[in-house]
N, C-alpha and C positions, 0 to 999 in steps of 0.2 A: 570218602573224605573230601574230595574235591567239590562234590555237590554240596556237602555240609558247609564248606568254607564259603562258597558263593551265597548260599542261603543265609547263613548266620552273619558273616562279616561284611558282605557286600550289599545284598539287597535289604536285609534287615538292619544292617549296621551303617556303613558309610552313606549309601544312597538314601536310605530312609531318613537318617539324621540330616543329611544335606537338604532333602526335600522339605522336611519339617522346618528347618531354619529358613529356607527360601520362602515358604508359604507364610511363616510368621513375619518375616521382613516385608513381604509383598502386602500382607494384610495391614500392617501399620502404615506403610507408605500410601496405600490406597485410601485408608480412612482419613489420613491427613489432608486429602484433597477436598473434603467436605466440611461444612460448618459443624460446630460441636454438637448441636441438636440432631442434625442429620446423621452424624457418626454414631451418636448414642442410639438412634433408631435402628441403624443397620446392625449394631452390635447387640441390640436387645433381642434375645432369643424368644421373648414372649413368656418366659418362666417368671414366677413370682416366688420369692423366698419368704417362708414363714418360719420364724425362730421360736423354739420352745426352750425356756431356761429350765434346767434340771430342778425338779421340785415344784415348779409353777403349774398352773392349770389354765394358762392362757397362751395362745399362739399370737405372735406379733408379725404383721406383714411389714417388711423393711424395704426401703427403696434402694436404688443403685448405690447410694452413699452410706447405707446401713442405718439410716434414720427410721424409726418406727412410724408407720402410717395409720394402721388401725389394728384392732385386736379381735381375736376370735376365742371365746371361752370354750373349754372342754364340755361344759354343761350344754351349750348349744349344739355341739357335735353329738353328744350322747342323746339329745332329744330327737335327732333325725339321723343324719349320717354326715361323714366328712365331705362327701361329694356335694350334698345338698347345702350344707352350711357354706361351703366355698362358692357354690353357684349363686347363693343369695348375695354374696359380696361381688359378684361379677367375675369370678375367677374359676376357670376350668380346672378340674382336678389334675388332668394330665400336664398342665402347665405350672402346677404348684410344687415347689421343692420344699419339703419340710426338713428343717435341721434342728438338732438339739445341741445346746451349749452346756458343757460339763466343765467343772472347775479344772484348771490345768494341773492341779496337784494330784488328780486321779490318773494321770497319764504317766506311763513309763517312757522316758526319752533317752534315746541312745544316739551318739554322734560318732561317725566314722568317715574316713576319706577313701575315695576311689579314684583311679586314673580316669581322665576325661574320655578315653576311648572305650571305657567299660560302661558308659551311660546307656547304650542300647540294651544291655543285659542287667539293668538295675533291678527290674522286677524279680528276677531269679535270685539276685544277691540279697534282696530284702527277705525273701522267704528263707533262704539259707541262714541269714544272720539271726532271724527270730528263732529258728530251730536249734542253732548251735550256741548262741551267745546270750540268750535270754532264758529266764526260768519258765517261759510260757510255751504252751502248745499252740500251733497255728490255728487250730479249730476253736480255741478258747478266747481269741482276741480279735479285735478289729484294729487296723493300723493304717497309717498314712505316712507320707514322707515329704520333705522339702529339700531342694538341692540348691546350693549356692557355690560361688567360686571360692576356691581355697585362698585364704589371705596371704599365704606365703609361697605357694607353688602354683604357677599358672597352668600347669598340665594336670592338675588334680581338681577334684570337686569334693565339697564337704556335704555329707548327707545327714539330715536329721530325721531319725525314725521315731515316730510317735505311736505308742501302743496303748490300747485301752482294753481292759478285760470285758468280756461280753456280759458277765453278770452285773458289772457296774452300769453298763449301758442299759441292760434290761430293767434294772431297778429304777433308773432315771426316767424311763418311759412308762413304767407301770402305772403310776398315779395320774397320768396326763389324759387318760381316756383314749389314747392312740395305741395302735399296735406297732411292734418293732418294724413290721414290714412297711409302715407308712413313712418311716424316717429315711431320708435320702442321704444325709451326711451328719457327721458329728464334728463339732468345732470346740476347741479349748477356749475357756473364758478366764478372765482374771489373770491375763498374762503379764509378766513383768516386762520392763523395757528390754532386757537382755534376751527374753524369749519371744520377742515379736517375730512374726514370719512363720508361725506354726501353721501347718497345713490343715485343710478340711479333709477329714477322713470320709471318703466316699464309700458308702455301703454297697455291697454287691447287688446288682439288679435295680439300683436307684439312680443310676447315672444316665437317665434318659436324656437324649439330646434332641432339641427342637430348633435347630439352626437351619432348617430346610430352606426357608425363604432367603435368609441372609447368605447362606453358603451358595444358593443358586444365583443370587445377585452378584456376589463376588466372583463366582465361577464364570458367569456370563461375561463380566467385565474382563476377567483374566483371559478368557477365550477370545474376546474381542481384541484385546491388546496383542495377544499372541498371533491371531490371524492378521492383524494390521501389520505387525512386525514381519510376518511371513510374506505378506503382500508387498511391503516395502522392499524386503530382501529380494523377492522374485523380480520386482520391477527394476531394481538396481542391477541384478544379474542380467536380465533381458536387455536393459539399456547398455550395459557393458558389452554384451555380445553384439548388439546392433552397432555400437560405436566401433568395435573391432572390425566388424564386417564392412562398415562404411569406410573406415581407414584403409582397409585392403582395396576396396573399390576405388577410393580416391588415389591411392598409390598406383593402381593399375591404369586409371585414366590419365594420371600425370605422366606415366611412362609413355602411353599412347600419344598424349598431346605433345610430349617432347619429340617423339618420332615424327609426328605430323608437322611440327614446327620446323624440324630439320628439312623435311621434304619441301615445305612451303618456302623456306629460305633458299634452298638449292634451286627450286623452280623460279623464284623471283630473280636470283642471280642469273640463271640461264635466260630468263625472259629479258632482263636488262641487257645481257650480252647480245641476244638476238635482235633486240631493238636497236642497239648500237650498230650491229652489222647491217641491219635493214636500212637504218638511216644513212650509214656510210655508202651502202650500195645505191641507195636512191640519190644521194647528193653527189657522189664521186664515181668516176669510171673505174672499172676493174682493170687490173693489169692486162688481162686477156684482151679487153676492148682496146687498150692503148697499143698493145702489140699488133693487133689486127689493123688498127688505123695507121700505125707507123709503116707496116708492110705495104699498105695501100699507097701511102704517100711517096715512099722511096721509089726512084726510077728503076728500070730493069737493070741498068748498069751499076747498081749499088748493092752492097751487101753489108751486113752488120756482124761485127766480131764480139761486141759487148753491149748489152742493153740492161739498164737498171733504173728502178723507180726510187727516187730519193725525196726527202722532206727537209729542205734547208731550214725552214721556219715552220712554226705550228700552223696547221691547216694550209700549208703552201707546198704542194708537191710538184716535182719536176721529173721529166723523163730524160735520162742521159743516154746518148747513143754514140758508140765508137765503131767506125767501119771505113770502108773504101767506096769511092764513087768515081764515075768518069769525070764528073764536074761537081765539086762540093760547094761551089759558091752559091748556087741557087737553092740549096736544100732548106735554109731557114725560111725562105719565102714560101716554100711548099707547106711547111708545118704551120705557118701563121694563117694559111687559108683554111686549115682544118678547124671545125668547131670544138675539137677536144684539146687543142694546143693554143698557146699564145706566147709572145715574147721569145720566140725561138731565136737562137743565135749560136755561132761557133764559139767554143770555149778554148780552142787552141789553134795555132796557125795551121793552114792546110799544107801537108807535106806530101810531095809526090813520092810514090813507091815504085822504083824501077822494076822490081821483080813482079809486082802485081800490075804494073803499068796503069795505075789509078792513083787518085789523090786520097790520102788518108785524112779523115776529119774526126772532130769531136764536137758533138752538138748537144745542146740542152734546150728543152722546150717545157715551158710551164704548162701543167695540165689544168683544164677548166672543169668546174663543176657542172653537173648536168643541168642545173637550173640556169646557169649562165648560158649553156649551150642551147637550152630550149628558148631562152630569151633572145638569143641571136637568130 
């Protein structure tokens, strides 16, 4: 049951109907791309219609608009053969479709409605309808149908079933010099305005199709369009993947660049600090150098209780010394003689210390930059 459902309702039903609708739409859109004459050439299957009116003895070749072009008498056919008579007119027998027109009053017409979803099963419904609801046997008739939208219900279709008895068809062909097997289709004639849209009844075995070249051309164009669409889609997918990969690489490189930038900024800051320290060391004496120089200048009878390096003004350093000495009066002169000091002087009165038996002093000496010292 499941297999039957897929076969009947899906593959032969929905998918087949959808494919037919798509191909019909694609064919119309494709033909609209060409000029009218080119479109007519593409849609021309190479077949020629020859129409025989019931009771007549002449075949008329009609063009695509139904207008007669030339005629072929049955006497000419009887003199040789149908194939040779057509060949003399430049028409191959395999491309000639012969139809017979019979008065519409000879047809039995029945109308009925079906749901739109039942359209894939219409062929079976027609056979069933002929057997159950008409007085004919299927083997005794030829039939065709036309389908139109229902005027009142959008989910229904209106079917017109046209039935012709085989004996009427045989009698119409009998006096034409043709065999029933030569007839490809039967067409009602003398239709009223209300009966317009009657179908051609295609006879079994006469519905040869010769659309090979046209179908091949349309198929190749469709395949080209399909492969072009696939190529564009593949290119877009590949481009999207490359963009994503590139974005990931850019993000990774941006992260690395940010880390490198941080390292460079830190190195630049350390380099500037090192340069400042280097310049400071080059231009100014270190505290250790000043300590060593002060220890050299102070006499043996002096000692220091406090020593500090101050900066009263910008770029103006001074060494302040507090201590005791046997004689503090001559200490400023000792510091002025040093290349590392200048403007030495006592900053407080000399105070004798009875306990230490020395004079307490407070001395300040301005430090000199090395350039100045080298200049001296």
